[in-house]
N, C-alpha and C positions, 0 to 999 in steps of 0.2 A: 657253449656260451656260459661264462662265469656270471653268477648272479647271487647277490646277498638276499636271502629270504628267510622267513620264519618257518618253523616246522609245519604249522597250519597251512601256510601258503604252499609249501612243497606238496602237501597232501592234495591240494586243489590242482596244482600243475601236473602231478602224477596221474590224477584221475582223468584230466583232459587228455594227456598223452596216451592213456589206455583206451580212449574212445568214449568216455562218459559225456553224454550230451543232455542230461536232465538232472537237475538238483532241486529238491524241495526240502525246506528246513525251517527252523524257528530259532532266532538268535538266543544263544545261551553260552555264557562264559564257562570254561576257557576255549570253546571251539568256534566262537563267532567269526574269527578271521577266515575260516574255511568258507563259510557262507558269503562273506564279503568278497572274497577273491572269485568265487564262482559267479556271483552276481555281476562282477565287472567283466569277466572273461568269456563266460558261456555265450552271451548274445553275439559276440564277435566271431564265434565259431559255429554259428547256426544252431546253438543249443537253447535250452529253456531253463530259466531260473524262476522258481516260485517261492515266495515267503508265505508259508501257510499260517493258519490261525493258531495251531498248536502242534505239539510233537506227534500226536496220534495221527492227525491229518497229514502231516509231513510224510510219515511212514506209508500211509495209504496211497499218497500221491506217487511216491517213487515206485511202489509195487505196480500201480496201474501203468505208469510209463514204461516200466520194464516189460510187462506183458505186451505192450504195444510195439516193442522192438528196440527201445533205447537202453544203452548202458547207463546205470544210475548210481547216484551217491546221495546220502544224507549224512548230516553231522550233528552231534549232540554232546551232552555231558550230564552226569549226575541224574537228577530226577527225570530229565528228558529221556535218558536211556531206559529208565524204568517204564515210562509211558509207552515206549516203542515195543515192549516185549511181546504183547499179544500178536502184533502183526509180524514180528520176527518169526514167531511160531507158525503163523499162516504161511509165510514165505518158505519155511522148512517143509511144510506139508504139501504145499502147492508147487514146490520146486521153482521158485521165482528168483532169478539172479539179482542180488542187491548188495551194495557195500554200505556199512554203517560205521562211520568214524566216531568213536567215543573217546573224547579227550577227558581223561579222568580227573576228578576233583574230590575233595574231602566230602564224605557223607557220614551218615545216611540223610535222607530227605534233602532239604536245601543245603545242609551242611555248611561248608565254608567255600563259597564260590571263588573260583580262580586260585585256589590253594592246591598245591601238588599232592597227588595221592595215587595209589594203585589198588584201590579197594573194590574194583569191579571185575576182578579176575574170575571169581566164581559166578558172578551174575552173567558174564559173557557166555559161560558154558551152560549154566542151568537156569538162567533168568526166565525163560519161557517154559511152560509146563509140558509134561509128557516126555516120552523117549524121543530124542532127536539128536542129530549130529550137528556140529558147528565147526567153523574154521575161524580162528582168531590170531592175528599177527601183531607184533609189538616192535616198532623201530626204536633205535637209540640215538639217531642223528637226523639232521635235516635232509641230507642226501638219501639216507636210507628210508626216510619217510616217503620221499618221491618213489624210490624203487619198490618199496613194500606196498604202496598204494597201487602201483601198476600190477603187482603180483596179486593183490586182493581182488582187483577187477577181473583179472584173468581167471582166478580160481572161482569167483562167483559165476562167471560165464561157463567155465568148463564143467563144473559140478552142479550147476543150477541150484545154488544154495546161498543163503546169507553168509557174508564174510564180514567179520568185525575187525576193524582197524583199531586195536586197543592201544591208543596213544595215552600219554599223560601230560599234565600241564608243563612239565619240564621241557619235553621235546616239542610240544605244541607251540610254546612261546620262545624257544631257543632260536637264535639267529646265527647262521653260518653262511659262508660263501660256498656255493655248490656249483659244480660243472653240470649244467643241465644237458642230458644226452640228446643227440640228434634223433629225429623221428625214425630214421632208418635203423637206428641202433636199439630200438625198443621193441621187444617181442610182444605182440598183441594177439590174444586169443579171440577169435571172432564169435559172434552169436551163433549158437548151434541152430541148424536148419533141418527140417524134415528131409528124409531120404526118398520121399515119394511125392508125386504131385497130389493136389487136393483130390480126395476120393472118399467115398463112403467107407472104404476099408481102413482109412487112416485112424489110428488110435494115438492120441497125443502123448499118453504116458507109457507107451511101450518102451522099455529100456533098451538102449544100445548095448554093445558088447562091454562097455565100461560101466554098465548099470545106470547110466544117466539117460533120461528120455530126450528126444529131439522135438521139443514142443514148438509148434509154429507160432509166430507172432500174430497177434490179433490184426485183422484186416488183410490177411494174405490169402483169403479164400478157403481156409481150412475150418472145419467144424470143431470147436474147442469148448470144453466145459472145465472151469476152474473152481475148485472148492477147497475149503480147509478140512472138510470131512475126509475120512479114509475113503479112497476111491480106487476103482480098478483101472485098467489101461485105457478105458474110454474117457476117464476123468469124472465119471458119474459116481456118486456115493455107493458104497457097498457095505453091507452089514456082516459080510462073511468073516468068520474067524480066520479062515485060511488066507484070504486076501489081506486082512489086517496084519497078520504076522509077516506075510511076504513084503508088504509095503514098508513096515517099520524096519525089517531086516535090510531091505535094499537102501533105505535112506541112510543107514549106518554104513553098510558095506561099500557104497559108492565112494565114500571118503576113506574108509579103513584100508581098502586095497591099494590106495595111493599114499598111505600114511608116511612111508619112508621118504617119498618125494616131497611131501608137504611139510614135514618137520625140519625146518631150517634152524641151524644154530651155528655158533662159532666157538672155537676153543682157543684159549690163550695160556701159554706156558704150562701145558699139561704133560709135557714129555717126562719131567722128573717130579711132578707134583705128588706130595703125600697128602695134601689137603686141597679142598676146592671150594670155590664160591659158585653158586648158581644164581644168576641174576638176569634181569631183563629191563627193557625200556630205559627211562631216564636214570634210574638207580644204578644200572649197569655201568654208566659213565663214571660214577663215583667209586663203585666197587673195583673197576679196572685200575684207577689211580691208587686205591688202597692196596690192591694186590701188588702193584709195582713197588710201592714203598715197603711193604712187608718182605718182598724178595730181596730188597737191598740190605735188609737186616738178617738175611740168612734163612728165612722161613720158606720152605718149599711149597708154595701155594700157587695154584692155577685157577682158571675160571672158565666156566661154561656159560655162554650168553645165549639164552633162548630167544629166538626171533619168532618162531611159531609157539604160541601158548597152547592153543587147542587145534588139532588133537595133541595131547601131551606127548612129549618125547620119552616115552617109557624105556625104550631100548637104550637111549643115550644115557639116561640116569642110572639104569641098571648096570651098564658097563662102567660108568663112573664109580659107582659104589663098590665095584669089584677091585678098583685100583687105588682108592684113597682111604684114609683112616676116618675122615670126617668131612662133612659138607656144611657150609654156612649159606643160609638163604636170607639175604637182606631184602626187605620189602617195605614200601610205604603203606602199610596196612597193619591190621591186628593179627595177621597170620592167615594166608590163603594158599598161595602156590606151594608153600612149605609142606602142606599136607600131601600134595601130589608127589613131591620129592621123597617124602618119607614112604609113601606107598610104593613108589617105583623102586626105591632102593632096597626094599624087602628086608630091612634090618641088617644088611651087610656092612653098614658103617653108621656112625653117629650122624644125625642130622640136627643142626642147631639153627634157631631162628633169631633174626635181628629185625625187629619191627619199629616203625616210627609213623606216627599218625597225628602229629600236632601242628600241621600246616607247614612244617619246615622240611627241607630236603636233608638227606644225609650229608655229613662232611666226610672227606676221606679219612680223617683221624678217627671218627666213630667206627667206621667199618674196619680200619686197620687194627684198632684196639680189640675188636671182636675176633679178628683173624688170629692175632697173637694169643689171645686167651684160648681159642680153639686149638691152636697148635701146641701150646705149652700144656694144656690140659691133657692132650693126647700123649704127651711124653712122660707124664707123671704116673 
């Protein structure tokens, strides 16, 4: 089915296709269309939409619905994402599957509502306190928003963890024709279930072979205790240093062992590239056009587009740094992902930053100028 839709709408359609049946949120630009679409479609599919009184309550509501067995989504932007951080941490510790769509806008604080930005890259990784793992994905088109939202729901369920759909206003408000896939063509990861019947021996947080516990949904007859405190396999708090280390290690390792599978990216014109762009989200669309224009002028430049932002694609960037003389990182912020690129490249090549944070998106000419400067600087 061919349908003209907005990126935010595609997020909703992807979530529904992946089995999301509960949404709680609070209207905030530029993510509001996600809530509007869910409000219209969820009741028709037997799901529930709730507009909560604020962002904190919205996050609490989706966590409760998830524990009761629903696949869940909430959506926000800017200060709303900040308000959700405490309960994102709770979801990490209690291992509650949830997808948070964050359609980024200019900040900090109220900033510039509905203006494009990519300033929440580090907040997505480190916004909630303590040692924790996280998965964050960033699409660059309307169709990819659909696909990546399905992926986000699947990862949340598979790893029992928060997954952040790190969109930006460019993609969120972009309209494109997309071929909506048929239901049978969409791979869906089901809610994990206990491998034993209700029993006094059942321990909700006993990890499976992939280090993820098969926690029963509330109301299924199992005895479950959920807390944000460090807990043992029963789910009850433990003050043990040994248990504390084991839990924090496992929360990281359950994602680390699947890092190569989770780290999605695409490479363009890298076969003969001497220079490279590393980009993501809406900015990658402009960077791609700038790369093509630069190649027409004889500059051997390629591009790596990161779809997975967290966990970071260390191996991809390390390999890239071995092959090129310099890397350009354009971002709609003051400088965030560029620091991860510098870290992962380990000084093997020069890493240059191109930032913009004045409410305007990059033009292809701006990035092309930076590409040419990088290439010619490397030849001098």
